[in-house]
Phi, psi and omega in degrees: 000132178246127183239133178216121176074015182262115179052239186274358178269089182284321180266161178298124181230130183246132175249121174258102183277118182285158171300147181097225185250126174245122181257133176249117185237167179154165181291166178297141179079006182274344178112018181296314183292342176297335176295316179294317179298324181293320178297312180297321184292315182290337179272007172111008180297133182247353183271121180293325179293324178298327178272013176063046178218170178269328177212159187299334181295343183291344180282348179278138179308121189269356178092159177229186180298328182250005182218131185285159177292157179261162184267350181204161174239136185223130178227131177234129182243122180252125183246134176283116182247034180296329183273358176075023179296328175267134184285066178210145188272063173219140177285335174230136180239123179250118178253129180230151179219133181231132177238128180263151182293339177286350177114343182286152179229150175225138177236148181209146173238116183056039176084354180261128181300144181208184176262163175298323180299324180296320179293316180296322177295321181293318183283331184295334180289345178249018178085012179253064184283180183288343177288342174059046178288344179280349179249110180256095182273185180296129183083357181291328179296318177297324177294322179294320182294321183269008178293151175281170180298323179292323178295321179294324174300320180297324177302315182290319180298319180295318178295327181276355177079019180249359182295320181294330177291321177297316180298318180294322180295316179298320179295320180295321179294322178297320179293324179293322177298317177295324180290331179297319178296317179294324180294322176295321178295323180293321178296317178297321180295319179296316178297319179297316179296324178297321180290332181282342186293320184296304179296328181293328177296320178295320179296327179293322178296315177297323179297323179297319180294322184289341182295318181294317181294321180294333175298313179297317181299314183295313184296316182293316179298319180297318181291318177296322180292322178294320179296320179297317182296317181296316182296315181292322179296324179292321180293322179296318179296324181290321182284337183293329179295316180294324180294326181296322180295318178297322180293324179295314177299321179296320177298322179296314179297321179297320178297314179299319179296322178297318179295317178299316180295324178295316177297320178299316177299320180297315180293321179294323178295317178299317179296319178296320180293325181282340182300312178301324179295315179297317180296323178294320178296318179295316180298321178297316180295318179299314181296317178296321179295317178296322177296321178298315180299317179295321178295319177301314179299318180295320178296315177300316179297319180296317179296316180297319179292321179299316180296317182294321182284339181277356179294156182292145180272153180286145182266131180296149181288124181294333181290347181258034180293128183293330181291317178297321179295322180291323178295320176297321179296322179294319178300317179295325178294323177294317177298326178297321181294320177296320177295326176300316180294318180295322179297320179295317179298317179295325179294322179292320178297323180293321181292322179295317180296322178294322180293318180297316180299316182296318181296315182293320180294327176293318178296322178296317181296319181294321180291321179295322179295317181297321181293321180294321179295319180294319179296322179292320180296320178296324181290321180296318181297323180293328180292329175108144182287331182297313180296322177296321179295320178296320179297320179297316182296319181294318180295320180294322179298318179295325179294317180296319179297319179296321179294323178294317179297322178294321177300313179300318180294327177297318179296314179297321179295322179296318178296316178296323179295324178295317178295320180296321181294319179296317178294322179296318180297319181293320178295321180293329179298317178283323183293331180295335181289328184252006182298316179296322181292318180293322178297315177295326179297315178296318180295319180290323176299315179295320180296318181293315180298320179294318178295318178296316179297320179296319179296316180297318179297317179296319177300317177297320177297316180298318179298314179296318181292323177297313177298321179295319179298313179298318179296318179294319179297315179297318178297317182295316180295321178297315181293322178297318178296319179295322179297316179298317180295319180291324178297323176298321180294333178287338185273082179261137182273081177222190181298325179298310180298320178299318182291318179295326179287334182291331177069041181286150176292144180090346178277115185281294183183178173291143182300320182301326180285336183272343185260149174237118184253140177300139181303137179096347183247014184298313183296317181294318180293321179297321179292322181291320180286335179067224183295334181298331182296331181252018181270189183238135179271134175236160187269351182201166177296321180298319179296323180295317179297314180298322179294318178298317180296323180293317180295320180294318182296323182271358183054047186277351181108186182280149180211144174250128182249136178243120184271122179299132184096337174085356184271129175239159180304140177087004177085003179291161181262157186297326183275009185089213180286133180227156182300152179290333182242126179302145183252017184299321182294318177297322178299320180293321179296318179296321179296326180281330184279328186257128181295133176082000182271160179204165179277128183296323184295331181285347182264004185235134174232148179198184178296158185299326183289344178264356180301315179298324180294314180296321178300319182287315184291326186254012179293126179078016180257127182242136178270123179248150182292327183203184182295323179297316178296321178298318178296322178297322178298311184291327179296323181272327184227084183297335183283349182276168173242128181252137180233127180274170179294338178272001177093012175279132184248123181240125173237180184294327184234010179205152179223136180225132179166208181133205181287169185294141177245185178297146180301143175282170178297324180296317177295316180297318181294320177297319178295323177295315180298317179296318179294322177299315179297316178294324179295316178298318180295317178296319178297314179297320179296319178297318178296317178298317180294322179295317179295315179296325179295317179298317178295321179294321178295321177296317178295326180295320179299316178294318180295321178297318178298315180298317180297319178295319181295315179295323179294320179294318178296323179293319176296320178296317181293322177300321180296318179293321184289330180294335184294329183249004183297318184296316180296317180295328177299311182295316179293327176296322179297316179299316182293323178294324177297315179294320179295322179296319179297318178296321180295321179296317176297319182294322180292315178298322179295319179295321177295317179295321179297317178296322179294321178297314179298322180296313180295322178294322178294318179296321178298318182293320182294315180294322179297320180294316178300318179296320180293318180294322181294322181288324186275325187284140176282167181284125183233163177277176179293143179297153177277144182257004184292316179298319180296320180293323178297317179295325178293322179294320176299320181295321178295319178294321179296322179294323180293318179298319180298319180297317179295320178297320179295318180293319179297322178296317181294320180297316179297318181298319181294319178297322180296317180295322180295315181296320181296313180298319180297317178298316179297322180294320178295319178297315179296320179296320178296316179296319180295318182294320177299316181295321180294320180292325178293318178297322179295321177296317179297317179299321179296316178297316181295322180294318179297319178294315180294328177294315178297320180295318180296321178296320179294320179296318180298319178294318180294320179297318180299319179293317181295326181295321178298317180294318181294324179298318178297315180296323179295319180298315179296315180297325179293319177297317179297318179296317180296320180295318180294322180291323179295316179297321178295321180295320178298317178296323180296323179295312181295321181295323179295320179294317178297320181294322179296313178298318181296322179296319179298316179295323179294323179294313179298318179297322181295320179295315179297318181296320177296319180296313179299320182294318179297318178297318179297321178296319178297314177298320179296321178296319177297318180293321178297323177297315177298315181297322178297318179295321178297316178297322180298320179296320182287317184287316185272326185248342181073030183239140173283166183297313182299312181295324182295313182291323180294314186274327188234016181294171182297336181277352182269140179292148180269120180286165177283149180288139179296345180265359183282334182247138177271356179284114182284349179261007185296326182293340181272343180263088184247134179283143177230158179270189184295330180276357180092359179283147181292133176269120183293142179245152178151193182229159182297156179285124173231119188300318182298317182296322182289327176293321177293320179298320179295317181295320181297315181294320179295326178293317178297321180293324177292326179295328179291346181080201182287129182244130176272106184292340181258014185297321181297311181292319181295323180295315180295316181293320180292321179295318179295319180296321180297319180294320180295315182294323179298317180296314183294325180297318178294322178296319181294319179296321179293318179295321180296320178296321179295318179297318180297323177295319180294319179298323177297317178297319179295316179300320180295320181289318179299320181295318180297314182292319181293321180299315179294317180294321180293318181297317179293322180292320181297318180296314181295326179294319178297319181291311182296319180297320178295328180282325179281330178237077181307130181085351181270174183223130179216143180204161176259139184231133177281139178284332179216085185297340183284341182233092184286350179279331185237354184299145175264179184231125174254153181248126173247130182224128178225099178296167183296134176085002180238148180256358183280150177235343182286136183293329184291343180267357180278160175287172181298314180296320179294321179293320177299315181294324180294318177298319178296321180299317180294316180294319179294324178297318177297316181301318182286323183290317180225088184296148173245163184299325181207161176225146179237127181231127185250098176054046179284341183259013185295327185266007186264148174278183188292322181294310180295328177297319178297321179294319180294322180295327177296321177295319179299320180295328177288321183291332183294343182286332183245343185220163179267132181247133174238114190240127173266121189209158170245357188275130181295321183292328176291322178296327183294331182268358183285147175272340178208146180240137172241122178258124182251128178224166180223119178280189182292347181276358177079018181243131181282137173238155188230138169234150184231155179213119175272136184254120176269123183261119179278156178300144179296140178274128179273000000 
């Protein structure tokens, strides 16, 4: 056997199996069993699991770290057939199998391609069937033991070479069953055809009669159809001549119309060329007129300003002299210094009076205390010493009783404390057991609350972030749609767009794109800028000229160009005519004077090169909130231009505005810029919300896991805590009772202590009174003179203090008044000096502005004279251009009128020609329809139809008109032998009658099957064929059943003999493998040798069991080996392969099995995969399989020469 690319055999490896026993050895995982798999695979094994794989592709070498995978697996098995065991005329038979990784397979016998079935059929004749009982692989013994009775029968049938016959018989029976159904269908079909022959024969007779009638119908229809075609063709030829005359007149009118249109186009082109000239003249006149109005306004403003500035200035008030005010302030500051000294003296006097008052009041209080003590002592003496002594005795008795009560309470408290301590110790003993549980419970409660709060907080965050993301997405989509709509509005098809698309050098961009307008002022600024707002910015005058030439050359339309820097050839300004004197100062003054107004220039920003242009275009332009504000601006400053928020423009001599129009480019660009900024912000907000939402969801997952974990731990802790809750409850009640008793004793003790202290104080006071009364001599009542004198001194001291305090407050008020007056005078002096300085500056400025206004008025008067001359010239040019335009319009109207008349005539001619063409087309469609009808209904072309059936052709006689069957043979001929046609001339009425008669006869026949004749003949022939085939099938089925009976008889004979031999061999082999034991094979149904199964009964020595499932593992393996060896001996095969069948056997049983192997080697070749040394010792050749680190199996071999045994 040669193996290449099969499993671990990457390189070509050849095994020469010697006669006798060949042992294949090697460590685990080296690839020994792959040898068995290769033998099974090349002999036709189709099960991937049998080959220890998941799919058939797994048998191809899969590659290792140092060797790439192969694309195919190839195994070739060469068998010595010198004895003719294989039914093929070769002494050696080589069977090969190749599997490609793409899924294809190839099989070959001696190099010739074949089918898998061919290989299986070839091997099955020598006992090497597809069941592969000769190959006992790993786990095969267990499969033999667990095989059903029918599977064991299959082992014997395969060894006897009859299994393939059984398979063929079963396949044949299945085919016969299928054929029986087809045979029944065929019988039914034959009967059905037989029933159909009778009515179909009647239909065939009717069809023969209908053939003659159909000839008349076909002939008459053909002749009438040919007559219709000839008549319509003649009418078409006649009408085509009249149509040609109309077409000639139409061509003449078309030529005249072309000349008229050319002249019209020429005049329109001249008018179009003159239009820019006229527009330029009008624009010049308009601009000069506007300049004149502005100059007039400027002149009026200069005169008014000159008059206003020349008025007399106001004279300052002499009483407000700043020097006099400063002198008064100095005098008040000197008076302030004197008041400061007086205030300090009065503050010192107040402090002295307060000290005297306090000393006198202290002496008064001491004297009053002395008098009260003397009075009390005298009263005590009057009450008597006896009564005081009795009070002392009673007080001492109450003190002794209180002390006794406190002692008793101390004893009760000690007893209660002892009981409380005992209950507390008992409660603590149990509480210590659950202290840890309660501590953990609190911690778990806190953890769960914290986890739940965190989860709720994250849920709220997710909800908020989701809403924020959706809102941001909606906002972004809305802004994107608005951006697209606004961008479409920017794409205007005019000269500006054409110029920007041309990409000329020097063209910067659209003015609207370069400017930035304060929000809310876009409409007003666009109105103020006018055409410049929608113009194009260029970097130089040369670029502007080149751009105009390009637009004119391309006929791109009108365009407004703005030159960056503002300089144009000849010194003109970019904005056209502008005032000689800038009006920026007036604009600022107007913005300050009118509420809600502003300077237009301050609301626009752009690149530095456009600043001069903006300064010129927006000079003197004021933004007003509404029309009232604009009128207020013009009333105060007539030279200015006011623009409202709605885009209304008001000047001294012109007003422009009205209802809202389409947004200007400046407004659109501002809207686009704003939308872009909001879109970027919305996009960024959406991304931030999306990122935050993803992070929040991740945090929520972690928080949910934490919350579930803490809740589970809390439930577990609750279960543990509930077990001791009841015991702690009872002990807690006991402890609370003891604690309550201790608290009651403690409260009573505190009350008794307070009572004792009170009684002791009362005793001490009465005892002191008694002692003073006993010791003091008898005295008279104390004198009140000293006390009254001290009281009078205290009253006088209080009066002195009050006067000092009032004098201090009066001095402070005078000082504050003087200080404030001095500060006010100083401020007035400073204010007056600043006012006089400002008045002087205003006077100087007014004189300068008056001189400037006079110069402006003189310049305006000179400019007005020049502008009047220019306006007169521009008006003459405009009138000339308009007169020339009017002349062209008159000629153009005449040409258009003539052209219109020609177009009307052409339309009428075209309609006439069209109607004629439609009529001709309808006639041709009718002819075409008739031609199609001839082809579809009669199968005749037009030429053949007219030639054979035209009006000039004679009408033949109908074949059904004569009963003479020989009339067709009697044909008249001329002198040359040609047939003389017979018939009658074509008459349309007669042919129509003939057609109706034939159709009536055909209708009388009813429904006619035109194919009845052919169908009847074909059906009759088919019935005869099917009847013959049905008889052949019945005969063949009977022959097959006879053959199957013979095969069953032969299979039964061969199986009976093979079973008998196998049963005998099993008893012998079992007895040798199990000395003293008994084993036999039993038929499940001895009465039916064709289907009976085979059961195995095995009873080792010393055991009464016969069931295989009750045997030990080694006994079951030996039993399976005994069955296989019995089959091998009963019906030997050329070779057997065993893969580690002795692995589970002990030494004794191994020795018995080896003895069986030695017997088998005499008749068959054995290939054994083994790890057992004793098995290797009986081998005639050894193959060692190993696997190096590269994952590829390698093989070494050793032939063993056995010397004769020494006696």
